[in-house]
All heavy atoms as TSV, in Angstrom:
chain	resi	resn	atom	element	x	y	z
A	1	MET	N	N	-40.347	-33.404	56.224
A	1	MET	CA	C	-39.199	-34.265	56.061
A	1	MET	C	C	-38.487	-33.921	54.750
A	1	MET	O	O	-37.264	-33.923	54.715
A	1	MET	CB	C	-39.654	-35.711	56.088
A	1	MET	CG	C	-38.530	-36.707	56.054
A	1	MET	SD	S	-37.421	-36.692	57.449
A	1	MET	CE	C	-38.292	-37.683	58.606
A	2	LEU	N	N	-39.256	-33.648	53.716
A	2	LEU	CA	C	-38.658	-33.321	52.423
A	2	LEU	C	C	-37.852	-32.035	52.502
A	2	LEU	O	O	-36.770	-31.942	51.902
A	2	LEU	CB	C	-39.750	-33.208	51.355
A	2	LEU	CG	C	-39.266	-32.920	49.943
A	2	LEU	CD1	C	-38.375	-34.050	49.453
A	2	LEU	CD2	C	-40.437	-32.716	49.014
A	3	LEU	N	N	-38.335	-31.076	53.263
A	3	LEU	CA	C	-37.615	-29.817	53.408
A	3	LEU	C	C	-36.258	-30.032	54.085
A	3	LEU	O	O	-35.256	-29.438	53.687
A	3	LEU	CB	C	-38.454	-28.819	54.199
A	3	LEU	CG	C	-37.851	-27.437	54.391
A	3	LEU	CD1	C	-37.646	-26.769	53.047
A	3	LEU	CD2	C	-38.745	-26.604	55.271
A	4	VAL	N	N	-36.208	-30.895	55.081
A	4	VAL	CA	C	-34.948	-31.192	55.763
A	4	VAL	C	C	-33.986	-31.888	54.813
A	4	VAL	O	O	-32.781	-31.589	54.795
A	4	VAL	CB	C	-35.213	-32.042	57.019
A	4	VAL	CG1	C	-33.913	-32.476	57.669
A	4	VAL	CG2	C	-36.070	-31.292	58.014
A	5	ILE	N	N	-34.497	-32.804	54.015
A	5	ILE	CA	C	-33.655	-33.523	53.055
A	5	ILE	C	C	-33.062	-32.554	52.034
A	5	ILE	O	O	-31.864	-32.592	51.735
A	5	ILE	CB	C	-34.452	-34.643	52.369
A	5	ILE	CG1	C	-34.769	-35.736	53.373
A	5	ILE	CG2	C	-33.701	-35.200	51.168
A	5	ILE	CD1	C	-35.722	-36.786	52.858
A	6	VAL	N	N	-33.889	-31.666	51.512
A	6	VAL	CA	C	-33.410	-30.695	50.518
A	6	VAL	C	C	-32.396	-29.732	51.149
A	6	VAL	O	O	-31.363	-29.427	50.543
A	6	VAL	CB	C	-34.592	-29.931	49.901
A	6	VAL	CG1	C	-34.136	-28.760	49.061
A	6	VAL	CG2	C	-35.459	-30.866	49.085
A	7	ALA	N	N	-32.666	-29.293	52.370
A	7	ALA	CA	C	-31.750	-28.367	53.038
A	7	ALA	C	C	-30.398	-29.023	53.330
A	7	ALA	O	O	-29.343	-28.405	53.122
A	7	ALA	CB	C	-32.376	-27.862	54.330
A	8	LEU	N	N	-30.404	-30.252	53.782
A	8	LEU	CA	C	-29.138	-30.941	54.061
A	8	LEU	C	C	-28.361	-31.231	52.791
A	8	LEU	O	O	-27.127	-31.138	52.771
A	8	LEU	CB	C	-29.400	-32.234	54.828
A	8	LEU	CG	C	-29.666	-32.076	56.326
A	8	LEU	CD1	C	-30.052	-33.410	56.929
A	8	LEU	CD2	C	-28.465	-31.503	57.022
A	9	ALA	N	N	-29.057	-31.586	51.723
A	9	ALA	CA	C	-28.368	-31.836	50.449
A	9	ALA	C	C	-27.738	-30.533	49.933
A	9	ALA	O	O	-26.590	-30.536	49.469
A	9	ALA	CB	C	-29.340	-32.394	49.424
A	10	GLY	N	N	-28.466	-29.446	50.017
A	10	GLY	CA	C	-27.930	-28.155	49.586
A	10	GLY	C	C	-26.760	-27.696	50.432
A	10	GLY	O	O	-25.754	-27.189	49.920
A	11	ALA	N	N	-26.871	-27.871	51.745
A	11	ALA	CA	C	-25.792	-27.468	52.641
A	11	ALA	C	C	-24.544	-28.304	52.411
A	11	ALA	O	O	-23.420	-27.791	52.430
A	11	ALA	CB	C	-26.243	-27.587	54.093
A	12	ALA	N	N	-24.720	-29.606	52.189
A	12	ALA	CA	C	-23.561	-30.468	51.934
A	12	ALA	C	C	-22.848	-30.029	50.655
A	12	ALA	O	O	-21.616	-29.919	50.629
A	12	ALA	CB	C	-23.994	-31.926	51.826
A	13	GLY	N	N	-23.594	-29.755	49.602
A	13	GLY	CA	C	-22.991	-29.294	48.352
A	13	GLY	C	C	-22.312	-27.944	48.514
A	13	GLY	O	O	-21.214	-27.722	47.997
A	14	LEU	N	N	-22.941	-27.058	49.263
A	14	LEU	CA	C	-22.371	-25.731	49.489
A	14	LEU	C	C	-21.049	-25.825	50.245
A	14	LEU	O	O	-20.062	-25.181	49.875
A	14	LEU	CB	C	-23.361	-24.867	50.261
A	14	LEU	CG	C	-22.893	-23.470	50.615
A	14	LEU	CD1	C	-22.899	-22.612	49.361
A	14	LEU	CD2	C	-23.785	-22.868	51.669
A	15	PHE	N	N	-21.010	-26.645	51.287
A	15	PHE	CA	C	-19.781	-26.751	52.072
A	15	PHE	C	C	-18.687	-27.510	51.331
A	15	PHE	O	O	-17.505	-27.219	51.511
A	15	PHE	CB	C	-20.059	-27.369	53.433
A	15	PHE	CG	C	-20.650	-26.383	54.405
A	15	PHE	CD1	C	-21.969	-26.466	54.788
A	15	PHE	CD2	C	-19.869	-25.374	54.922
A	15	PHE	CE1	C	-22.505	-25.560	55.666
A	15	PHE	CE2	C	-20.395	-24.448	55.811
A	15	PHE	CZ	C	-21.718	-24.545	56.188
A	16	TYR	N	N	-19.051	-28.493	50.502
A	16	TYR	CA	C	-18.040	-29.149	49.660
A	16	TYR	C	C	-17.410	-28.128	48.711
A	16	TYR	O	O	-16.191	-28.083	48.544
A	16	TYR	CB	C	-18.643	-30.289	48.852
A	16	TYR	CG	C	-18.449	-31.643	49.471
A	16	TYR	CD1	C	-19.512	-32.327	50.034
A	16	TYR	CD2	C	-17.202	-32.248	49.486
A	16	TYR	CE1	C	-19.346	-33.566	50.609
A	16	TYR	CE2	C	-17.018	-33.491	50.059
A	16	TYR	CZ	C	-18.093	-34.154	50.621
A	16	TYR	OH	O	-17.913	-35.370	51.185
A	17	TYR	N	N	-18.232	-27.302	48.089
A	17	TYR	CA	C	-17.716	-26.305	47.147
A	17	TYR	C	C	-16.914	-25.229	47.871
A	17	TYR	O	O	-15.841	-24.843	47.402
A	17	TYR	CB	C	-18.873	-25.673	46.373
A	17	TYR	CG	C	-18.410	-24.700	45.321
A	17	TYR	CD1	C	-17.797	-25.157	44.170
A	17	TYR	CD2	C	-18.545	-23.331	45.504
A	17	TYR	CE1	C	-17.348	-24.270	43.205
A	17	TYR	CE2	C	-18.095	-22.444	44.559
A	17	TYR	CZ	C	-17.499	-22.915	43.407
A	17	TYR	OH	O	-17.041	-22.047	42.458
A	18	ALA	N	N	-17.420	-24.761	49.004
A	18	ALA	CA	C	-16.703	-23.717	49.746
A	18	ALA	C	C	-15.367	-24.235	50.252
A	18	ALA	O	O	-14.372	-23.495	50.257
A	18	ALA	CB	C	-17.553	-23.221	50.910
A	19	GLY	N	N	-15.320	-25.482	50.669
A	19	GLY	CA	C	-14.059	-26.047	51.118
A	19	GLY	C	C	-13.049	-26.175	49.989
A	19	GLY	O	O	-11.839	-26.058	50.199
A	20	ALA	N	N	-13.541	-26.395	48.783
A	20	ALA	CA	C	-12.643	-26.538	47.629
A	20	ALA	C	C	-12.098	-25.201	47.145
A	20	ALA	O	O	-10.948	-25.129	46.695
A	20	ALA	CB	C	-13.359	-27.247	46.489
A	21	VAL	N	N	-12.894	-24.135	47.207
A	21	VAL	CA	C	-12.453	-22.840	46.676
A	21	VAL	C	C	-11.964	-21.893	47.765
A	21	VAL	O	O	-11.637	-20.743	47.473
A	21	VAL	CB	C	-13.571	-22.157	45.843
A	21	VAL	CG1	C	-13.925	-22.999	44.647
A	21	VAL	CG2	C	-14.768	-21.839	46.682
A	22	ARG	N	N	-11.897	-22.375	48.984
A	22	ARG	CA	C	-11.397	-21.536	50.087
A	22	ARG	C	C	-9.933	-21.190	49.819
A	22	ARG	O	O	-9.159	-22.004	49.323
A	22	ARG	CB	C	-11.544	-22.299	51.396
A	22	ARG	CG	C	-10.947	-21.597	52.576
A	22	ARG	CD	C	-11.212	-22.321	53.855
A	22	ARG	NE	N	-10.820	-23.712	53.808
A	22	ARG	CZ	C	-10.875	-24.522	54.851
A	22	ARG	NH1	N	-11.327	-24.092	55.981
A	22	ARG	NH2	N	-10.495	-25.775	54.728
A	23	ASN	N	N	-9.579	-19.953	50.140
A	23	ASN	CA	C	-8.218	-19.423	49.939
A	23	ASN	C	C	-7.807	-19.372	48.469
A	23	ASN	O	O	-6.627	-19.429	48.140
A	23	ASN	CB	C	-7.180	-20.222	50.739
A	23	ASN	CG	C	-7.435	-20.160	52.226
A	23	ASN	OD1	O	-7.917	-19.152	52.726
A	23	ASN	ND2	N	-7.124	-21.228	52.917
A	24	HIS	N	N	-8.789	-19.271	47.579
A	24	HIS	CA	C	-8.488	-19.134	46.150
A	24	HIS	C	C	-9.171	-17.903	45.564
A	24	HIS	O	O	-9.526	-17.886	44.396
A	24	HIS	CB	C	-8.938	-20.376	45.381
A	24	HIS	CG	C	-8.141	-21.588	45.698
A	24	HIS	ND1	N	-6.846	-21.770	45.256
A	24	HIS	CD2	C	-8.426	-22.676	46.433
A	24	HIS	CE1	C	-6.382	-22.918	45.690
A	24	HIS	NE2	N	-7.321	-23.492	46.415
A	25	GLY	N	N	-9.391	-16.878	46.392
A	25	GLY	CA	C	-9.949	-15.625	45.915
A	25	GLY	C	C	-11.452	-15.497	46.035
A	25	GLY	O	O	-12.013	-14.513	45.596
A	26	SER	N	N	-12.108	-16.484	46.602
A	26	SER	CA	C	-13.560	-16.409	46.763
A	26	SER	C	C	-13.867	-15.882	48.167
A	26	SER	O	O	-13.674	-16.579	49.163
A	26	SER	CB	C	-14.185	-17.790	46.564
A	26	SER	OG	O	-15.576	-17.707	46.696
A	27	VAL	N	N	-14.355	-14.651	48.224
A	27	VAL	CA	C	-14.572	-13.999	49.511
A	27	VAL	C	C	-15.668	-14.685	50.309
A	27	VAL	O	O	-15.525	-14.904	51.516
A	27	VAL	CB	C	-14.917	-12.498	49.300
A	27	VAL	CG1	C	-15.217	-11.820	50.616
A	27	VAL	CG2	C	-13.784	-11.805	48.577
A	28	TRP	N	N	-16.770	-15.053	49.650
A	28	TRP	CA	C	-17.872	-15.676	50.394
A	28	TRP	C	C	-17.460	-17.035	50.965
A	28	TRP	O	O	-17.886	-17.394	52.069
A	28	TRP	CB	C	-19.122	-15.805	49.519
A	28	TRP	CG	C	-18.999	-16.833	48.432
A	28	TRP	CD1	C	-18.572	-16.637	47.160
A	28	TRP	CD2	C	-19.265	-18.231	48.551
A	28	TRP	NE1	N	-18.552	-17.824	46.482
A	28	TRP	CE2	C	-18.985	-18.817	47.297
A	28	TRP	CE3	C	-19.721	-19.042	49.577
A	28	TRP	CZ2	C	-19.143	-20.172	47.059
A	28	TRP	CZ3	C	-19.880	-20.399	49.337
A	28	TRP	CH2	C	-19.592	-20.955	48.092
A	29	ALA	N	N	-16.631	-17.772	50.243
A	29	ALA	CA	C	-16.176	-19.069	50.754
A	29	ALA	C	C	-15.243	-18.877	51.939
A	29	ALA	O	O	-15.304	-19.645	52.908
A	29	ALA	CB	C	-15.491	-19.855	49.651
A	30	ASP	N	N	-14.402	-17.860	51.883
A	30	ASP	CA	C	-13.509	-17.579	53.008
A	30	ASP	C	C	-14.310	-17.196	54.260
A	30	ASP	O	O	-14.010	-17.654	55.364
A	30	ASP	CB	C	-12.530	-16.455	52.662
A	30	ASP	CG	C	-11.540	-16.858	51.589
A	30	ASP	OD1	O	-11.302	-18.077	51.427
A	30	ASP	OD2	O	-11.013	-15.969	50.912
A	31	GLN	N	N	-15.339	-16.364	54.072
A	31	GLN	CA	C	-16.163	-15.958	55.209
A	31	GLN	C	C	-16.978	-17.116	55.757
A	31	GLN	O	O	-17.109	-17.279	56.970
A	31	GLN	CB	C	-17.083	-14.809	54.807
A	31	GLN	CG	C	-16.353	-13.519	54.558
A	31	GLN	CD	C	-17.281	-12.424	54.079
A	31	GLN	OE1	O	-18.442	-12.660	53.801
A	31	GLN	NE2	N	-16.757	-11.206	53.969
A	32	LEU	N	N	-17.525	-17.937	54.882
A	32	LEU	CA	C	-18.311	-19.091	55.317
A	32	LEU	C	C	-17.444	-20.077	56.091
A	32	LEU	O	O	-17.839	-20.567	57.152
A	32	LEU	CB	C	-18.947	-19.789	54.115
A	32	LEU	CG	C	-19.815	-21.000	54.419
A	32	LEU	CD1	C	-21.089	-20.566	55.132
A	32	LEU	CD2	C	-20.153	-21.742	53.157
A	33	CYS	N	N	-16.263	-20.335	55.593
A	33	CYS	CA	C	-15.375	-21.292	56.264
A	33	CYS	C	C	-14.783	-20.710	57.538
A	33	CYS	O	O	-14.414	-21.462	58.441
A	33	CYS	CB	C	-14.281	-21.744	55.318
A	33	CYS	SG	S	-14.904	-22.812	54.002
A	34	ALA	N	N	-14.693	-19.384	57.634
A	34	ALA	CA	C	-14.221	-18.765	58.870
A	34	ALA	C	C	-15.270	-18.909	59.968
A	34	ALA	O	O	-14.931	-19.095	61.140
A	34	ALA	CB	C	-13.884	-17.297	58.632
A	35	GLN	N	N	-16.546	-18.846	59.605
A	35	GLN	CA	C	-17.618	-18.944	60.595
A	35	GLN	C	C	-17.938	-20.388	60.952
A	35	GLN	O	O	-18.268	-20.683	62.097
A	35	GLN	CB	C	-18.875	-18.247	60.083
A	35	GLN	CG	C	-18.712	-16.762	59.932
A	35	GLN	CD	C	-19.924	-16.111	59.314
A	35	GLN	OE1	O	-20.899	-16.759	58.996
A	35	GLN	NE2	N	-19.854	-14.807	59.150
A	36	THR	N	N	-17.869	-21.281	60.004
A	36	THR	CA	C	-18.223	-22.683	60.239
A	36	THR	C	C	-17.106	-23.577	59.725
A	36	THR	O	O	-17.287	-24.332	58.766
A	36	THR	CB	C	-19.539	-23.033	59.525
A	36	THR	OG1	O	-19.384	-22.739	58.140
A	36	THR	CG2	C	-20.706	-22.264	60.073
A	37	SER	N	N	-15.973	-23.503	60.372
A	37	SER	CA	C	-14.802	-24.231	59.885
A	37	SER	C	C	-14.983	-25.749	59.989
A	37	SER	O	O	-14.397	-26.498	59.207
A	37	SER	CB	C	-13.558	-23.799	60.650
A	37	SER	OG	O	-13.689	-24.123	62.022
A	38	MET	N	N	-15.787	-26.211	60.938
A	38	MET	CA	C	-15.976	-27.658	61.096
A	38	MET	C	C	-16.599	-28.281	59.844
A	38	MET	O	O	-16.178	-29.341	59.393
A	38	MET	CB	C	-16.875	-27.946	62.305
A	38	MET	CG	C	-17.093	-29.423	62.547
A	38	MET	SD	S	-18.109	-29.763	63.978
A	38	MET	CE	C	-19.723	-29.478	63.316
A	39	PHE	N	N	-17.587	-27.598	59.268
A	39	PHE	CA	C	-18.248	-28.160	58.094
A	39	PHE	C	C	-17.426	-27.989	56.824
A	39	PHE	O	O	-17.575	-28.756	55.884
A	39	PHE	CB	C	-19.632	-27.549	57.914
A	39	PHE	CG	C	-20.602	-27.943	58.985
A	39	PHE	CD1	C	-21.329	-26.996	59.658
A	39	PHE	CD2	C	-20.776	-29.269	59.318
A	39	PHE	CE1	C	-22.217	-27.366	60.642
A	39	PHE	CE2	C	-21.661	-29.653	60.301
A	39	PHE	CZ	C	-22.389	-28.687	60.969
A	40	CYS	N	N	-16.558	-26.982	56.766
A	40	CYS	CA	C	-15.694	-26.829	55.598
A	40	CYS	C	C	-14.577	-27.877	55.609
A	40	CYS	O	O	-14.152	-28.328	54.556
A	40	CYS	CB	C	-15.099	-25.435	55.556
A	40	CYS	SG	S	-16.222	-24.203	54.897
A	41	GLU	N	N	-14.110	-28.204	56.801
A	41	GLU	CA	C	-13.051	-29.203	56.895
A	41	GLU	C	C	-13.588	-30.626	56.794
A	41	GLU	O	O	-12.901	-31.513	56.323
A	41	GLU	CB	C	-12.294	-29.020	58.209
A	41	GLU	CG	C	-11.539	-27.716	58.278
A	41	GLU	CD	C	-11.005	-27.426	59.664
A	41	GLU	OE1	O	-11.170	-28.282	60.568
A	41	GLU	OE2	O	-10.437	-26.342	59.850
A	42	ARG	N	N	-14.827	-30.830	57.268
A	42	ARG	CA	C	-15.421	-32.173	57.270
A	42	ARG	C	C	-16.861	-32.125	56.750
A	42	ARG	O	O	-17.808	-32.304	57.516
A	42	ARG	CB	C	-15.416	-32.731	58.682
A	42	ARG	CG	C	-14.051	-32.992	59.219
A	42	ARG	CD	C	-14.117	-33.557	60.623
A	42	ARG	NE	N	-12.807	-33.551	61.233
A	42	ARG	CZ	C	-12.311	-32.527	61.935
A	42	ARG	NH1	N	-13.021	-31.446	62.093
A	42	ARG	NH2	N	-11.118	-32.614	62.458
A	43	PRO	N	N	-17.055	-31.906	55.442
A	43	PRO	CA	C	-18.421	-31.880	54.915
A	43	PRO	C	C	-19.070	-33.264	54.924
A	43	PRO	O	O	-20.270	-33.381	54.706
A	43	PRO	CB	C	-18.254	-31.346	53.490
A	43	PRO	CG	C	-16.844	-31.600	53.145
A	43	PRO	CD	C	-16.068	-31.574	54.425
A	44	GLN	N	N	-18.292	-34.312	55.215
A	44	GLN	CA	C	-18.864	-35.654	55.297
A	44	GLN	C	C	-19.861	-35.747	56.442
A	44	GLN	O	O	-20.777	-36.576	56.396
A	44	GLN	CB	C	-17.765	-36.705	55.510
A	44	GLN	CG	C	-16.747	-36.768	54.413
A	44	GLN	CD	C	-15.589	-35.807	54.637
A	44	GLN	OE1	O	-15.571	-35.021	55.576
A	44	GLN	NE2	N	-14.633	-35.854	53.741
A	45	LEU	N	N	-19.711	-34.902	57.468
A	45	LEU	CA	C	-20.659	-34.916	58.580
A	45	LEU	C	C	-22.062	-34.570	58.098
A	45	LEU	O	O	-23.046	-35.159	58.553
A	45	LEU	CB	C	-20.216	-33.938	59.667
A	45	LEU	CG	C	-18.895	-34.256	60.366
A	45	LEU	CD1	C	-18.526	-33.134	61.313
A	45	LEU	CD2	C	-18.985	-35.574	61.087
A	46	LEU	N	N	-22.155	-33.634	57.171
A	46	LEU	CA	C	-23.467	-33.288	56.612
A	46	LEU	C	C	-24.013	-34.423	55.763
A	46	LEU	O	O	-25.224	-34.666	55.750
A	46	LEU	CB	C	-23.371	-32.016	55.784
A	46	LEU	CG	C	-23.207	-30.737	56.593
A	46	LEU	CD1	C	-22.906	-29.574	55.672
A	46	LEU	CD2	C	-24.441	-30.460	57.401
A	47	LEU	N	N	-23.148	-35.126	55.057
A	47	LEU	CA	C	-23.613	-36.263	54.266
A	47	LEU	C	C	-24.089	-37.411	55.152
A	47	LEU	O	O	-25.040	-38.106	54.799
A	47	LEU	CB	C	-22.514	-36.738	53.313
A	47	LEU	CG	C	-22.218	-35.819	52.150
A	47	LEU	CD1	C	-21.085	-36.387	51.316
A	47	LEU	CD2	C	-23.444	-35.614	51.307
A	48	ILE	N	N	-23.462	-37.587	56.294
A	48	ILE	CA	C	-23.911	-38.607	57.237
A	48	ILE	C	C	-25.282	-38.242	57.788
A	48	ILE	O	O	-26.178	-39.087	57.865
A	48	ILE	CB	C	-22.884	-38.784	58.363
A	48	ILE	CG1	C	-21.605	-39.422	57.814
A	48	ILE	CG2	C	-23.439	-39.616	59.505
A	48	ILE	CD1	C	-20.442	-39.402	58.779
A	49	ALA	N	N	-25.461	-36.976	58.150
A	49	ALA	CA	C	-26.775	-36.526	58.629
A	49	ALA	C	C	-27.821	-36.637	57.528
A	49	ALA	O	O	-28.963	-37.059	57.778
A	49	ALA	CB	C	-26.675	-35.089	59.123
A	50	PHE	N	N	-27.446	-36.286	56.306
A	50	PHE	CA	C	-28.349	-36.407	55.159
A	50	PHE	C	C	-28.780	-37.855	54.959
A	50	PHE	O	O	-29.961	-38.142	54.770
A	50	PHE	CB	C	-27.652	-35.866	53.904
A	50	PHE	CG	C	-28.401	-36.099	52.636
A	50	PHE	CD1	C	-29.526	-35.364	52.345
A	50	PHE	CD2	C	-27.976	-37.051	51.730
A	50	PHE	CE1	C	-30.220	-35.573	51.162
A	50	PHE	CE2	C	-28.650	-37.266	50.553
A	50	PHE	CZ	C	-29.777	-36.521	50.270
A	51	SER	N	N	-27.826	-38.776	55.026
A	51	SER	CA	C	-28.145	-40.195	54.848
A	51	SER	C	C	-29.067	-40.698	55.947
A	51	SER	O	O	-30.000	-41.459	55.680
A	51	SER	CB	C	-26.868	-41.027	54.842
A	51	SER	OG	O	-26.027	-40.622	53.799
A	52	ALA	N	N	-28.821	-40.271	57.175
A	52	ALA	CA	C	-29.674	-40.693	58.292
A	52	ALA	C	C	-31.099	-40.190	58.113
A	52	ALA	O	O	-32.066	-40.934	58.335
A	52	ALA	CB	C	-29.084	-40.204	59.605
A	53	VAL	N	N	-31.259	-38.952	57.686
A	53	VAL	CA	C	-32.600	-38.397	57.486
A	53	VAL	C	C	-33.308	-39.100	56.342
A	53	VAL	O	O	-34.506	-39.391	56.421
A	53	VAL	CB	C	-32.523	-36.868	57.255
A	53	VAL	CG1	C	-33.853	-36.316	56.788
A	53	VAL	CG2	C	-32.069	-36.181	58.520
A	54	VAL	N	N	-32.596	-39.410	55.265
A	54	VAL	CA	C	-33.201	-40.116	54.144
A	54	VAL	C	C	-33.647	-41.517	54.570
A	54	VAL	O	O	-34.743	-41.962	54.219
A	54	VAL	CB	C	-32.222	-40.182	52.940
A	54	VAL	CG1	C	-32.693	-41.164	51.906
A	54	VAL	CG2	C	-32.056	-38.804	52.329
A	55	ILE	N	N	-32.818	-42.199	55.336
A	55	ILE	CA	C	-33.187	-43.549	55.788
A	55	ILE	C	C	-34.399	-43.492	56.704
A	55	ILE	O	O	-35.326	-44.295	56.563
A	55	ILE	CB	C	-31.982	-44.213	56.479
A	55	ILE	CG1	C	-30.926	-44.560	55.433
A	55	ILE	CG2	C	-32.400	-45.451	57.249
A	55	ILE	CD1	C	-29.601	-45.000	56.009
A	56	VAL	N	N	-34.432	-42.558	57.629
A	56	VAL	CA	C	-35.595	-42.421	58.514
A	56	VAL	C	C	-36.840	-42.077	57.700
A	56	VAL	O	O	-37.924	-42.622	57.947
A	56	VAL	CB	C	-35.330	-41.369	59.601
A	56	VAL	CG1	C	-36.595	-40.996	60.344
A	56	VAL	CG2	C	-34.269	-41.859	60.566
A	57	GLY	N	N	-36.708	-41.198	56.726
A	57	GLY	CA	C	-37.841	-40.871	55.869
A	57	GLY	C	C	-38.347	-42.061	55.074
A	57	GLY	O	O	-39.551	-42.252	54.935
A	58	MET	N	N	-37.416	-42.865	54.557
A	58	MET	CA	C	-37.829	-44.049	53.815
A	58	MET	C	C	-38.555	-45.038	54.734
A	58	MET	O	O	-39.559	-45.619	54.340
A	58	MET	CB	C	-36.613	-44.729	53.183
A	58	MET	CG	C	-36.089	-44.038	51.981
A	58	MET	SD	S	-34.751	-44.895	51.091
A	58	MET	CE	C	-34.086	-46.036	52.223
A	59	LEU	N	N	-38.043	-45.215	55.940
A	59	LEU	CA	C	-38.690	-46.137	56.882
A	59	LEU	C	C	-40.086	-45.653	57.268
A	59	LEU	O	O	-41.008	-46.470	57.393
A	59	LEU	CB	C	-37.820	-46.327	58.117
A	59	LEU	CG	C	-36.532	-47.110	57.908
A	59	LEU	CD1	C	-35.694	-47.090	59.173
A	59	LEU	CD2	C	-36.839	-48.536	57.495
A	60	ARG	N	N	-40.245	-44.349	57.430
A	60	ARG	CA	C	-41.563	-43.805	57.765
A	60	ARG	C	C	-42.558	-44.033	56.627
A	60	ARG	O	O	-43.711	-44.360	56.863
A	60	ARG	CB	C	-41.465	-42.318	58.067
A	60	ARG	CG	C	-40.820	-42.046	59.419
A	60	ARG	CD	C	-40.729	-40.593	59.717
A	60	ARG	NE	N	-42.060	-40.006	59.784
A	60	ARG	CZ	C	-42.305	-38.697	59.787
A	60	ARG	NH1	N	-41.297	-37.855	59.717
A	60	ARG	NH2	N	-43.524	-38.249	59.863
A	61	VAL	N	N	-42.100	-43.851	55.400
A	61	VAL	CA	C	-42.982	-44.048	54.248
A	61	VAL	C	C	-43.329	-45.515	54.080
A	61	VAL	O	O	-44.478	-45.869	53.792
A	61	VAL	CB	C	-42.334	-43.481	52.958
A	61	VAL	CG1	C	-43.075	-43.909	51.729
A	61	VAL	CG2	C	-42.279	-41.972	53.039
A	62	MET	N	N	-42.352	-46.398	54.280
A	62	MET	CA	C	-42.608	-47.831	54.099
A	62	MET	C	C	-43.524	-48.398	55.172
A	62	MET	O	O	-44.303	-49.311	54.908
A	62	MET	CB	C	-41.284	-48.606	54.085
A	62	MET	CG	C	-40.501	-48.397	52.816
A	62	MET	SD	S	-39.096	-49.482	52.600
A	62	MET	CE	C	-38.144	-49.233	54.036
A	63	THR	N	N	-43.473	-47.868	56.379
A	63	THR	CA	C	-44.334	-48.389	57.437
A	63	THR	C	C	-45.756	-47.854	57.323
A	63	THR	O	O	-46.679	-48.437	57.874
A	63	THR	CB	C	-43.779	-48.057	58.837
A	63	THR	OG1	O	-43.611	-46.662	58.950
A	63	THR	CG2	C	-42.461	-48.775	59.058
A	64	ARG	N	N	-45.943	-46.756	56.617
A	64	ARG	CA	C	-47.288	-46.198	56.402
A	64	ARG	C	C	-48.114	-47.051	55.448
A	64	ARG	O	O	-49.311	-47.104	55.533
A	64	ARG	CB	C	-47.179	-44.795	55.821
A	64	ARG	CG	C	-47.620	-43.744	56.777
A	64	ARG	CD	C	-47.702	-42.421	56.102
A	64	ARG	NE	N	-46.514	-41.658	56.481
A	64	ARG	CZ	C	-46.049	-40.637	55.813
A	64	ARG	NH1	N	-46.622	-40.263	54.700
A	64	ARG	NH2	N	-45.007	-40.007	56.224
A	65	ALA	N	N	-47.468	-47.689	54.497
A	65	ALA	CA	C	-48.175	-48.420	53.445
A	65	ALA	C	C	-48.801	-49.689	53.952
A	65	ALA	O	O	-48.606	-50.272	54.922
A	65	ALA	CB	C	-47.234	-48.739	52.318
């Protein structure tokens, strides 16, 4: 679960940054946004998924105790 949380947090940050520097001379951001335009235009989707995973993880930990 921790690995998924870390991966989603990293991906959300990466897509927020790539969306901001797209078309400003950053080749990797242009290529990333060309392949996955949905996440560059709407990085909030990754934050929603991140929040859902964190909430499920918290509930799993709280019910174990």
